TORNUPA-665610 format. One record per atom (N, C-alpha, C, O, CB): residue in one letter; z, x, y. Coordinates in steps of 0.05 Angstrom, whole numbers, plus 5000, padded with zeros to 4 digits. Glycine has a CB too. Layout:
AZXY/...
//
This chain:
M630352464838/M628752254847/M625952294856/M625552434876/M629952144866/A624052204844/A620952294849/A619852144868/A617452194872/A619152264826/F621151914886/F619851764906/F622051764925/F624351774918/F618751464897/E621351754952/E623051724977/E622551504986/E620151514990/E622951904997/R623551254993/R622451045009/R622551115035/R624751195044/R623650805004/R620151085055/R620351195083/R620450925098/R621950915118/R617751395093/K619050675091/K618950445111/K618650195098/K616950215080/K616650475132/R619849935100/R619349735084/R619149545106/R620749535124/R621449675061/L616849365104/L616149155124/L616348885114/L614548805099/L613449195133/T618548725121/T618348435111/T616148275122/T614748385140/T620748275116/P615547965111/P613947835126/P614347775154/P612447685166/P613547635115/D616747815168/D617147735198/D616248005208/D614648045227/D620447625208/Q617348175195/Q616448415209/Q613348485213/Q612648585235/Q617648635194/I611348425191/I609048405191/I607448235211/I605448315222/I608648355169/K608648015214/K607547835235/K607947965263/K605947965278/K608947545233/I610148085272/I610348265293/I608648475297/I607548495319/I612448355292/A608148675273/A606548905274/A603248805277/A601448965284/A607149085247/G602648535271/G599848475272/G598048635248/G598648715226/G598848555302/S596248635259/S593748785240/S593249115246/S591049235245/S590448615247/G596349275254/G595749525259/G595949675232/G595949555210/G597549625281/S596049965234/S596050145213/S597750065194/S596950125171/S596650385221/D600149935196/D602049845177/D600849695157/D601149755134/D604249705189/T599749525163/T598249305148/T595549325142/T594149165129/T598449075162/D594649585155/D591749645145/D589849355148/D588449275131/D592049735110/G590149245171/G588448985174/G589348785158/G588348575167/G585549025166/I590848735139/I591448545121/I593348355130/I595748405127/I592248655097/Q592648095143/Q594547925154/Q595647785135/Q597447635143/Q593647745174/S595347785114/S595947565092/S598547765076/S599847675056/S592647475068/A598947985085/A600948155069/A603948005071/A604647895092/A601148495083/L605648005047/L607747935044/L609948115049/L611848065064/L607747845024/E609648335035/E611648545043/E609948845041/E607948885028/E614448525022/I611249025055/I609649295049/I611749525050/I613649545067/I607149365071/E611149715029/E612849915025/E611650205029/E609650275016/E614049885000/H612650345043/H611350625048/H613050845031/H615450845038/H611350715082/W612351005011/W614351174999/W612751504998/W610351565003/W615151034966/K614451664992/K613451954998/K614552084970/K616852064962/K614852125030/V612652204956/V612952374932/V614452584935/V613752734953/V610652454922/T616552664922/T618552804926/T618453064908/T619653274912/T620852644924/S616552994883/S616653204863/S614253094851/S613452864855/S619253234843/E612653344831/E609953304822/E610853134796/E612853144781/E608053604816/L608452954796/L609152694771/L606452764755/L604452834766/L609152294783/S606852734727/S605052724711/S603552484709/S604652264710/S606052784693/T600652484704/T599552194689/T601552044674/T602952134656/T597152244666/G601551774685/G602851594664/G605451514675/G607051394662/G603151744637/Y605751614702/Y608651514712/Y608751274719/Y606851174730/Y609751634735/V611151134712/V611550854719/V613550784740/V616050824737/V612250724696/K612450694760/K614150624787/K615150344791/K613750144794/K612350674812/D617850364789/D619150104791/D618850034822/D618850214838/D622450124780/L618549784830/L617849704851/L620649524863/L621849424844/L615049564845/S621549474885/S623649314891/S622049094908/S623348924920/S626149464907/M619249084909/M618048844914/M616648684892/M616248794870/M616448884932/E615748394898/E615248274874/E612048234881/E611248244905/E617347994867/Y610548194861/Y607548024863/Y607247854836/Y608347874814/Y604748254865/L605647714844/L604647574817/L602347674797/L600247754806/L603747314826/T602947664770/T600847724756/T600647534737/T602047324740/T600747984745/G598647564711/G598547354697/G595947204708/G594247314723/G601247214699/T595646914700/T593546754705/T594546524725/T596646394724/T592446654680/N592046504746/N592746284764/N592746024747/N591146024728/N590646264788/P594345804752/P594445544729/P592645414742/P591545244729/P597345354723/L591745444770/L589545224779/L586645294772/L584845144762/L589745174811/T586445524778/T583645624773/T582945824748/T580645914741/T582945764796/F585545864737/F585246024712/F584346264714/F583846404695/F583745914694/D584046344741/D583446684747/D585446854743/D587746764747/D582746764776/S585147054736/S586947304735/S588147364760/S586647404780/S585347554726/W591047384762/W592547504783/W591747784788/W591247874810/W595447494776/I591547934763/I591648184763/I589648374782/I587148334783/I591348234737/G590848564796/G589148704815/G588648554845/G587548654865/G586348754800/K589848264844/K588648154866/K591148094886/K590847954906/K586747874858/N593548184880/N595248094892/N597548314903/N599648284916/N595947884876/L596148514893/L597948784898/L596049044908/L594249124893/L599648874866/L596549144931/L594349354936/L595849624935/L598049614945/L592749324964/V594949884922/V595950084921/V594750294940/V592250294943/V596050134895/Y596150444954/Y594150664972/Y595950934965/Y598350934963/Y594050585013/V594251144963/V595851414958/V594051604980/V591651674976/V595651544921/N595451664999/N595051825018/N592351685035/N590351805042/N594652125006/G592851455040/G591151285053/G588451145038/G587050975048/G590351455075/V588151245014/V585651155000/V586750934980/V588850934966/V584051414985/L584750744981/L585650504963/L584750544932/L582450604926/L584350214974/M586950494911/M586750584891/M585250404874/M584750214889/M588950664884/T584250354853/T582950184838/T584150134809/T584350304791/T580350274837/I584749894809/I586149764782/I584849814755/I582649704751/I586249464785/G586049964734/G585149984714/G583450234712/G582050284692/G584049764710/D583550364732/D582450614738/D585050844748/D586250964730/D579950544762/Q585550864764/Q588151034783/Q590750884775/Q592751024772/Q587951004822/Y590850624770/Y593650484763/Y592750244750/Y590450144751/Y595850414789/S595150154736/S595149854723/S597849804729/S599749954734/S594349824689/E597449484728/E600149324729/E601049214708/E599649144689/E600149124745/Q603449174709/Q604649034685/Q603948724684/Q604448564702/Q607849074685/T602648674656/T601348444657/T603148254631/T604148354611/T597848514652/V603248034637/V603347824615/V601747594613/V600047554630/V605647734615/S602147434594/S600347194587/S601047004605/S599046884614/S600647084559/N602946944612/N603946694630/N604246834656/N603747074660/N607046534620/I604946644675/I606046664704/I608546774705/I610446644698/I606146414718/S608847044717/S611247174721/S610947404744/S608847514751/S612147274693/L613347464751/L613547694772/L613447934761/L615047974743/L615947694787/A611948094766/A611648354763/A612448604782/A611448644803/A609448354759/D614548764770/D615248954795/D614949234784/D616649394788/D618548904807/K612849284771/K612249614755/K609349684760/K607649504759/K612749634717/V608749934766/V606050014769/V605950244753/V607850414753/V605150064797/T603750274737/T603250544720/T600950694731/T598650604732/T602550484688/F601750964741/F599651104755/F598051294727/F599151414709/F601151314784/N595251274733/N593651364709/N592251644726/N590151754720/N591051104697/I594051714748/I592851974764/I595152084764/I597151954759/I591451964795/Q595252404772/Q597252534778/Q597852554809/Q596252594827/Q596852774765/L600952514810/L601552504843/L602752714844/L603852824825/L603252274856/H602552814868/H603153134875/H605453084895/H605952864905/H600353334891/L606853304900/L608853314926/L608553254953/L606953384965/L609553544931/D609653084965/D608953014991/D606852794997/D606252675018/D607953255002/D605852774969/D603152504975/D604752224984/D606952154978/D600952404939/D602952104998/D603751875010/D602951634997/D600551604995/D602951875033/V605251404986/V603951194970/V605250954988/V607450964999/V604751204934/T603350744987/T603550524998/T603050244978/T601050224965/T601750555019/F604950064978/F604649834966/F604449664982/F606049675001/F606249774950/I602049424981/I602449204995/I602348954978/I600648914961/I600549205015/S604048814982/S604448514967/S602148304977/S601748315002/S607748384976/I601148164967/I599048024983/I599347714974/I600047654951/I595748154977/D598947534995/D600147244987/D597847114969/D595547124978/D600847025016/P598247014948/P595947044926/P594546754933/P592446704922/P597047084890/F595646574950/F594446314962/F592646344990/F591446175003/F596946134969/I592746674995/I590946685019/I589446875013/I587246895024/I592246735046/G590247074993/G587947214981/G588047494993/G589847545010/G585147064987/I586447664988/I586247935002/I583247925024/I581047815025/I585848204974/V584648075039/V582748005066/V580148185052/V580548415043/V584148145105/G577548065051/G575048245045/G574648455065/G575548475088/G572448085042/P572748605051/P571548885070/P569848725092/P568548525090/P569049145051/Q570348865112/Q568248845138/Q565648795131/Q564748935113/Q567949115155/G564248625141/G561348575138/G559748725146/G560948905159/G560648375146/F557048755146/F555348915162/F555148815192/F555048575197/F552748925149/Q554949015210/Q554648995237/Q551948815241/Q549848865229/Q554449295250/G552148645255/G550348535262/G547848665283/G548148885294/G551548335269/D545848515285/D543648715306/D545848735332/D547848595335/D539848525317/Q544948945348/Q545448955372/Q544048765392/Q541648785395/Q545049185377/G545648555409/G544348455428/G542048525449/G541848765456/G545748405437/L540548355460/L538948455477/L540548555504/L542948505509/L536848245483/K539248685515/K540348875537/K540848685560/K538948555569/K538249145546/G543148675570/G543048495596/G541548545616/G540448765616/G545248475609/I541048365638/I539548385661/I540448615682/I542548575694/I539548125672/N539148805684/N540248975708/N540848875736/N539448685745/N538549175713/G542148945747/G542348875782/G540048945796/G539049165792/G544749025799/S539148765813/S536348825829/S537649045849/S539849045858/S534748525849/P535749225852/P535649395873/P535649295903/P534349095910/P533449545869/V537049425919/V536649295951/V533649355958/V532449575958/V538949475978/P532349075965/P529449055970/P528849255994/P530549316010/P528648735978/V526449345996/V525349466020/V525049236042/V524349006035/V522649606013/G525449286070/G526149156086/G528749006094/G528948856113/G524649056084/A530649056079/A532948986079/A534649086102/A534949326102/A533749036057/I535748956120/I537649076134/I540649086131/I541948886129/I537248996153/M541749336131/M544549336123/M546449466142/M545649646156/M544949456098/T548749396143/T550749526164/T551949766154/T552449756130/T553149346170/F552349966165/F553550206163/F555750256185/F555450256209/F551350396165/A558250316169/A560050416188/A559950716203/A561250766223/A562350386174/Q558450886191/Q557951146204/Q555451156215/Q553650986212/Q558251366187/A555451406232/A552851446248/A550751516233/A548551396235/A553051656267/A551151716217/A548651766198/A548051556179/A550051466167/A548952026182/V545651446175/V545051266153/V544151426128/V543151646127/V542651066163/P544751286109/P544651436083/P541051436078/P539351316092/P546751246055/E540751596058/E537751666050/E535951426038/E536951256023/E537851906028/H533651416045/H532051136040/H532850966061/H532250726057/H532650986010/Y534051006081/Y534650816104/Y533750866127/Y534351106131/Y537050776108/I532650776147/I532150826175/I533550686198/I533450446198/I529650786178/E534850816216/E536550656233/E534350436249/E531950476251/E538250876253/C535350266257/C533750036269/C533950066298/C535549936312/C534649746261/D532050276309/D531950406336/D529450326349/D528650416370/D532150716335/G528150156335/G524750116346/G523350376340/G521150366350/G524350076383/R523650546329/R521550796323/R519550696317/R519450466308/R521950976303/I516850886321/I514350826308/I514150996279/I514751226278/I512050906329/L513250856256/L513050996237/L510350976228/L509050776234/L514850956221/D509051176213/D506451216203/D506251006177/D508150976161/D505951556195/R503850856175/R503650706155/R502950796127/R503350666107/R502150546162/N501551096127/N501051176103/N503651326088/N503951386064/N498451336105/T505251376107/T508051546101/T510051306095/T511651366078/T509351756130/Y510251076103/Y511950876093/Y510550656089/Y510750466105/Y513950826109/P508550646061/P507750416057/P508950166048/P508149936054/P506350446047/Q511150216031/Q512750006022/Q514049846043/Q513949596045/Q514750096006/L515250016060/L516349866090/L514149676100/L514249436100/L516950096117/F511649856111/F509849706125/F508649456112/F507449286124/F507949876132/S509149456084/S507749226066/S509748976075/S508948756081/S507749296026/A512349066074/A514748896081/A514548726104/A514648486104/A516949066084/I514448906128/I515248816152/I512548806171/I512748696193/I517548996163/G510248916163/G508248946177/G508549036205/G509849236212/G507048746175/T507248866222/T507148956254/T508648786272/T508448776297/T504148946265/T510348626252/T512148436265/T513848546290/T513848396309/T514048316242/Y515048756293/Y516248886309/Y514849076328/Y516049236343/Y517848976295/G512349046326/G510449216347/G509149426333/G509849496311/G512049366371/T507349516344/T505049736335/T503549836361/T502949676378/T502849606313/T502850116362/T500950186385/T498250236371/T496550296388/T501850466403/D497450226351/D494750276343/D495550206314/D497750136306/D493450596349/A493050246299/A492250136274/A493250296251/A492850236227/A489250106272/S494750526262/S495950726243/S499150716240/S500450846223/S495151006252/N499950586255/N503450526254/N504250326259/N502850146267/N505050656268/F506950306257/F508150046263/F511050076273/F511450316277/F508249866237/R512749956277/R515149936290/R517449876274/R516749706257/R514849756310/V519649926273/V521749806261/V522849666277/V522049716300/V523449946249/P525149436276/P526149306291/P527949476309/P528849686300/P527149106278/D528549396336/D530749526348/D532849396355/D532749256376/D530049626367/L535349406341/L537849266344/L539849446356/L542149436348/L538749156319/R539049606375/R540849776389/R542249576407/R540749436421/R539350006406/G545049526408/G546649296426/G546049126427/G546449016448/G546949306448/L544448946403/L543748686403/L545648546373/L546648696356/L539948666402/F545948256373/F546148146356/F543748006338/F541747926348/F547848026365/I544247986312/I542547866293/I543247526297/I545447426292/I543248006261/R541047386306/R541247116304/R539546956282/R537147016280/R540647016330/G540446786266/G538646706246/G536346536256/G536446376275/G539946556226/W534246596242/W531846476252/W531546176247/W532246086225/W529546616239/S530646036264/S530545726269/S528945636256/S528945386256/S529945626293/H527245736241/H524745646222/H523745426224/H523545296203/H525045656197/G522845316250/G522145066256/G524144866264/G523344666277/G520844976236/S526844896259/S528844756267/S529444776294/S529445006303/S530944816252/N529944566313/N531044586340/N534044526336/N534844476358/N529544376361/L536044516318/L538244476314/L540144596330/L541744476344/L538644496293/Y539944886327/Y541245086343/Y539945306362/Y541245466376/Y542545206326/D536845276357/D535645436371/D532545386374/D531445226359/D536345666360/D531145496392/D528745346398/D526645386376/D526045606366/D527545426427/S525745156370/S523945086349/S521745286340/S520945346317/S522644856357/T520945386368/T517645526364/T518345786361/T516545956363/T515145486391/R520645846357/R521446206355/R519846276328/R519546136309/R525446306350/T519046506332/T517746686309/T519446896299/T520947006315/T515346836318/I519646976272/I521547156260/I520947376273/I518647446276/I521347196232/G523047516282/G522847826297/G522347786325/G521347966337/G520448026286/S522947546338/S521947506371/S524847556376/S526747496362/S520447166385/F524847716406/F526947776419/F527447566441/F525547466453/F526748026427/Q530347476446/Q531347306461/Q533247436479/Q535247556471/Q532447106446/D532547406509/D534347526531/D536547296530/D536747076520/D532747586563/D538547526549/D541247306547/D541047076565/D539147016580/D544147436554/A543446956562/A542746676577/A545646496583/A547246476564/A540646476555/F546246386606/F548746256604/F548145956606/F546145886619/F550746356627/E549545796595/E548345546590/E549345376616/E551645396626/E549245426560/G547145206626/G547945056652/G550544906657/G551244716642/G546044876657/H551744966676/H554544796675/H554644816710/H553244936726/H557944966654/S556844626712/S557544566738/S560744626742/S562244636723/S556844266743/H561944686771/H564744716781/H564944496796/H563144436812/H565544976797/P566944366793/P567544146810/P569544266833/P571244446829/P568743896792/A569144136855/A570644216883/A571843926890/A570943716882/A568244346912/S574043956904/S575043666921/S573843716950/S573443946959/S579043636924/Q573243496965/Q572843566992/Q574643457010/Q575943247006/Q570243497000/T574943637036/T577443527049/T577243267062/T574943197067/T578243707069/D578843107069/D579442857082/D577942917110/D577843137120/D582842787084/S576542647122/S575942647143/S578342617166/S580342487163/S574142467143/A577542807189/A579842807213/A580342507230/A582342437242/A578643047238/G577742367224/G577242147244/G577242217274/G578042447279/G579441957241/S576342057295/S575942107317/S578242177333/S580042017328/S574741937325/H578742357350/H581042457363/H579942577388/H577542657390/H582642657346/A581942607410/A581742747433/A583642977442/A585842967432/A581642577450/H583043187459/H585043417463/H585643397495/H583943387513/H583643737453/S588043397498/S589243397525/S589343627538/S589543827524/S591843317526/L589043667569/L589243917581/L590143937606/L588843857626/L587044027580/A592944077608/A594644007633/A593544257655/A592844477647/A598544027625/G593544177678/G593144397699/G593544337724/G595044137726/G590644517698/W592644437749/W592744397777/W590844327791/W588644387781/W593544567787/T590744207812/T588244157829/T589044127857/T591344047863/T586643907821/T587344187873/T587344197900/T586943967917/T584543897920/T585744357905/V588943807933/V588343567946/V588443607978/V589543797988/V590343347937/A587143427993/A587443428023/A590043238028/A590743048014/A584443318040/S591343348053/S594043198058/S594143228091/S592843408103/S597043348039/G595243098100/G596143088133/G596842858143/G596742658128/G594143178153/G597542838172/G598342608187/G597942648219/G597642868229/G601242548179/G598042418235/G598342448260/G595442588266/G595442668289/G601042598268/G593242628254/G590642668263/G590642988256/G588843128266/G590142578295/A592443088242/A592743398238/A590943448210/A590843258194/A596243498234/A590043598204/A588443628176/A590043848165/A591044028179/A584843688176/G590043808129/G591844058118/G591144008088/G589743808083/G595644028125/S591944178066/S591644148040/S594144258021/S596044368031/S589244278033/G593844207997/G595744257980/G594944217948/G592744117942/G598044097990/L596844297926/L596544297898/L598044077879/L600444047882/L597444567891/M596943927861/M597543717849/M597643787818/M595843927807/M595843497858/N599243697808/N599443757780/N598043447760/N599043217759/N603243837773/V595643547747/V594343307733/V593543417705/V593143657701/V591643187750/T593343187686/T592443227661/T589243117653/T588342897660/T594443107645/Y588043287640/Y585043217637/Y585343147604/Y587343217591/Y582643507647/Q583243027595/Q582242917567/Q579742917557/Q577942787568/Q582742677566/T579143087534/T576743157528/T575742907518/T577142707515/T576643387509/D572642907511/D571042707501/D572142707472/D573142917463/D567842757504/F571842457456/F572042437429/F570042607409/F567542567412/F571842147425/A571042797391/A569342927377/A568342757353/A566442837339/A570443167370/G569742497349/G568442387322/G569142487293/G570042707291/G565642427325/A568642337271/A569742427241/A568042667240/A565842687252/A569242207213/H569342887220/H567543107204/H569243187188/H571443097187/H566243357220/I568043417172/I568943497149/I569043837145/I567843987160/I567343357130/H570643927124/H570344197124/H569644327097/H570944287077/H572744297133/N567444487098/N565844597074/N567844807062/N569344947075/N562844737082/V567444797031/V568744957012/V566745136995/V565045016983/V570444766994/S566945396994/S565345506977/S566745716958/S568945816962/S563345606991/I565045756935/I566645866904/I565146096905/I562746126909/I566245666872/G566946296898/G565946586892/G564946616867/G564846426851/G568146786894/T563946886860/T563346936830/T565747116822/T567447216836/T560247096824/F565447136791/F567347246775/F566647366750/F565547206734/F569147056770/G566947616741/G565747646716/G564547926717/G564248046738/G563747436709/G563748006692/G561948266688/G559448246688/G558348066701/G562348406666/S558148406676/S554748366679/S553848216653/S551448186651/S552948686680/E555448136636/E554247966610/E556347776603/E558747796609/E553448146582/T555147616590/T557547436568/T557447506539/T555347466527/T557047086567/R559447596527/R559447716502/R561847626488/R563947586501/R559248006503/P561547586457/P564547576448/P565847856444/P564848056455/P564747416419/K568047876430/K569148066420/K567748206397/K566748076378/K571347986415/N567548476399/N565548586377/N566748856370/N568848956378/N562248626388/L565048956353/L565349266337/L563149366340/L561349206335/L565849286307/S562449566346/S559349766346/S559549936316/S561250086305/S559350066379/M556949826308/M556449966280/M553250036282/M551950026304/M557349736252/V552150116258/V549150166260/V547750006235/V548550006211/V548350516260/Y545849876245/Y544349676230/Y541649906224/Y540550036241/Y543549356250/A541249886194/A538950036189/A537649916164/A538749766148/A539750326186/I534850006164/I533349776145/I532150016121/I531450246123/I530149566167/K532249836096/K531649986075/K528150046079/K526449896088/K532549806047/S527850286071/S525150406076/S523150446052/S520750416055/S525450666088/V524250506026/V522950556004/V524650505977/V527150525977/V521950826007/L523250455955/L524450395932/L523950715910/L521750795906/L522950085921/I525750805901/I525351035890/I524751005864/I525050775855/I527451205894/D523751195847/D523451095816/D525451015801/D525150875781/D522351275800/T527851115808/T530050985786/T529850675790/T529650515772/T533551085792/E529950625820/E530150375830/E528050155820/E528549925813/E530050395859/L525450295819/L523150145809/L523650075778/L522949855768/L520450325813/E524750285764/E524950285735/E527250035731/E527049865713/E525950605721/L529450035748/L531449825747/L530049515748/L530849335734/L533549865771/S528149505767/S526849275773/S525349215747/S525949015733/S525049305799/S523349405739/S522049335718/S523449255693/S522349115676/S520349515714/D525849365691/D527549335665/D528449045667/D528448905647/D530149555663/R529148955688/R530948705697/R528748495687/R529348305673/R531948675734/K525548545697/K524048345688/K523448345659/K522748135648/K521848335701/E523848575646/E522648585611/E525048475602/E524648275589/E521848915593/S527648565605/S530148415597/S529648105596/S529347975576/S532548485617/K529548015621/K529347715626/K526947605606/K527347395594/K528647665659/V524847725603/V522347635586/V523347655551/V522747505533/V519247875595/L524847885551/L525847875519/L527747675517/L527247505500/L527248145507/K529847655532/K531547405525/K530147135531/K531546945525/K534247415541/E528047095541/E527146815536/E526146865511/E526646665497/E525146675557/L524647045498/L523347065475/L525747065452/L525546965429/L521347315475/K527647165460/K529747135433/K530346855431/K529946735410/K532747305436/V531646735455/V532446465454/V529946275439/V530546115421/V533046365485/S527646305448/S524946125433/S525446205403/S525846015388/S521246235444/E525546445393/E525646535367/E528146365355/E527846225335/E525946865366/D530746385367/D532946245350/D531845985346/D531345905324/D535846225363/I531245815371/I530645535367/I528745455346/I528745245334/I529845435389/K526945675343/K524845655325/K526345675294/K525545505277/K522545915332/V527945815287/V529045845264/V531445615256/V532045545233/V530146125265/I532345525278/I534045285276/I532145025270/I532844875252/I535645255305/R530144995282/R528544805271/R527744775240/R528144575226/R526444835283/E526445035234/E525945075209/E527845035189/E527044915169/E525045275208/L530645115191/L532945035177/L533444775176/L533944695153/L535045155185/R533444605194/R533244315196/R531344185175/R531744035156/R532344245224/E528744305185/E527244175168/E527544185137/E527343995121/E525044255175/S528044465130/S528844545101/S531144375091/S532044375067/S529544855098/R532244225113/R535344085108/R537944335098/R539944285084/R534843815077/V537444525107/V539244745106/V541744675120/V544044685110/V538044995117/L540944615144/L543244515162/L543344225168/L545144135183/L543044645187/
//
C-alpha cells in the first residue's frame, strides 16, 4: 500500500471543526481526507480517491470545473493543477475520483484532499490588510490640583499631603498655577496647600443656598455647628390654695373662790394660705465635644506636578482627537465625491 489514510472528515464533522487547521479556513469543504505516503512513489502515480468531486463543465456558466472543486496539499503546500497534479477529465458532467501526481512523492509525505461545494466555490485568498486605524485617545492623567484619598500614611510620589504646609512658588509652579493663594500665603514667594487634617470636604455651594451659605468662596473654612432646636418639657400642675395645721400646748389662767392659778391646754393652730404655685424642671447636658457621623480616617493628598510621560499622554490625547476629526472629515469628503460621480 502506497498510501495510508489517517483522517476523514464528513460535512457534519467539518461544520463542528469550523475553520480550523483541518479545513485550512475553507468553510465550503464537503469532504476532507488526510493521507500518509508509506513508500517512495515515482512521477505519474495515480491516486484513487474515496471522495467525489465534479469535473467537466458547469452547464449554467459553461465554465470548467477542473481545478475549482478539488484542492490537493502536499506537506501543507497547495499543489497547482496542471503543474504538480491533474484530475481525471471528461467532456460532460461527471464525478471524478482519481488524481495523477506529476511530482515525486516521498515516504512520510502528508497529502490532503479537500472536496469543495461547486455552488459555493473555493474561498479566495485573504485580501491585503487595510491601513492601521488611528491611535485611540489616551486616558487623561490626573490633573495638578486634584485631591486624592489614600489608604496608607505615606503618600505616593508627585502628591503632597493636604496638611496646610507652605510651598515655594518656584519649586511647585504647576500647583501654584492651579490653586494660587486660595488656601493662604505668608509672602509673595510661597503658598499653602489645603489643610484637610480631621476635616470633611463639602461641595462648594457656588452661589446656591440650597444646602449651604451661597456667599461661601471656594476653599473657605466652616466651623462646626449644631442646628438650632428645642427640647419640650411638661410643667407640674398648680397645687392651689392650701393651709398647714399645727398642734401644740398653751398656758391658761384658772382658779376659783378668789384664788389665782395656772394650767396647760391642748390647742391647734393653722398657717396662712400660701396660694397657687409651680415647680421648675431643669434639663442637663449629654454628649461629647463634637457632633460627627461614623467615619474612617485616611489621608488626603493633592497632585503637585505632571511628569514628562504624563505631559506626553496629554499631548497625544489632544493630537489623536485632532487626527480622528481630520480622518472623519476626509471620509465624508470621499463619500460625497463618490456620490457626485454616482459610484454610490
